[in-house]
Every structure is written in C-alpha cells, then in structure tokens.
N, C-alpha and C positions, 0 to 999 in steps of 0.2 A: 206648740202650744200649752201642753200639759206640763212641761217643765216652768213656762211661763207661770201657770197657776199657780204650781207648788211655791214656786218663790214670792209670787203675791200671798198664799195662806202663810208662809212663815214671817213675811213680814207684817200682815196682820196679826199675828199669835203675839210675835215681838212687841208693835204698838200697843198692842193692849198691855201686856206685860210692863211695860214701861211707862204707859202714860201718854205716848205720843198719838195725837188725832190718826185717823185710820184715812181722813182727806190729804194730809200730806205725804204718805206712804203714797197711793194712788198716783197723785201729783207727778211725783218724783219718778213714779213706773213707766207714767204714760207721757213724760217729757223723754226718758231714756228710748223708750219705743220710738218718738218722734224722731229723734237726733239718728237713731241709727240708721232710719232707710229715709231717704230723700230723693224725690223724683223731679228730675230735670226734664227742659224741653228746647232743643234746639230751635233758632230761628230758623221760620219757612223760608225757601227761596233755592236757587239754583247755587251750588258750591262748587269750584273748581280747585284742582287739584294743583299745588304749586311745581311737581316734578313732571306732570304732563296734563297739558293744557286739552288735550282733547277727554279726559277724562272729569266727569261732574257726578255728583251728588244732587238731587234733587230731595229736598226736605220739604213734604206736605203732610201737616200734623205730625204725626206718631210715626209716619211711613217713610221710609228711607230707600232711595231708587238709584241703583249705579246707572248711569250711561255713558256709553262711549260713543264720540260723534262717528257718524254714517253707519252703525250699529243699530239693531232693532232691539229694543228692550223688551226681554220677555218677563214670564212670572217669576224665573227664577231670579231676575235682578230685583226684586221688590221684598223688602224687609220691612217688618216692624222693629222698631227701637224702645229699647228704655235704658234711663241710665240711674245709677243707684248709688249713692254715698253709700261707701261698705263699712269704712272707719272714721270717726269723730276725729282721732289724734291726726294721722297720714293724710286725711282730707283725698282718698284712692276715691275715683269716680268709673265704675264700670259701666261701658257702653255694651250691650248684647243686642246684637240683631239677630233677627230670625225669621224662617217662611218656612215652608212645609217641607222641602228638604235640607235645609243646611240652618247651623248657627257658629256665628260668627264673633269673637271677643275681643273686645280693645278697653285701652285704659283710656281717659280721657285726659290729657296732658293738659289742653288748653283750651277754654271756650269764651267767647264774645259775640255780638251781634254779626260781626264782618268775620273773623278769623278764630278758625279748628283746627288743634293740633292731637292727632289720635295715635296710641301706639299699640300695632297689631301683636297681640300676647303671643299666639306661637312661635312669630319669629324676631319680636322686639324693634322690628321698622319703624320709623315714625312716618305718616302721613299727613302734610299741611293743607287745609284747605283755606280759600278766601270766596265770601259770600259776593257773587256779582249780579246779583238778581232778588 
C-alpha cells in the first residue's frame, strides 16, 4: 500500500513537471490495479470427478464442498474458495480453498459452465470435473 502511494506520488510529480493531466495518471493506475486482480466465480451445482464417479464437489456461492458417495460430509470437507487472476500476460488463475484447518492451492487450467480442469499445485496432478446438476 505504501509502495503504491509512493508510486502514485512520483507519477503525480512527473505529470505536474511534464504537463500531463493528473486524471490520466490516476486512470492508468486504477486500470493496472483492476487488471492485476480479477475475481471469478464457478457455476453453482454438483460437479463430478472424471476419474472417480463417487467423488463430487458441490459449489454453492463461494463455498466448495467435497463429497464422497456413502460418506458423511463434515466441516473439514467445506471450504471457501477464491479465484484470482495473478498475471495479465500468462493468464494464470489461482484457486485457493480455505477452511479453519486447511488451505489447498490449485491452478485453474480450464473453466466453463459445464467443465473444469484443476492442477493441484503440490503434486501437479490434474483433476477434471463435469457439472451434472
């Protein structure tokens, strides 16, 4: 935050010295902030894993709930998620799942209303899901 204010201050001084309007500097700065952090949402519903038909994920708002057929879902299976576009150039989207006891990190490789492919970052393995509901 302090660095950002410092950069904005330098931009202000530069624009004053060069005769460039302050508004154009501020607009460029705001655009850069907007482009560097973009939040995305996954379509609500039940998503089934392509390699294990008993494994599903229920998406409800910004909640991610791991479910496995014939097993009881408890609080450790429920996560809040956020997707952040980390870089403009590489289009890397980070999916972070968090709950009280755990944080899971994925890269979002592909996402539509019906299909989703994730890369689990510690191991690098792919998880493919299809929305069934």
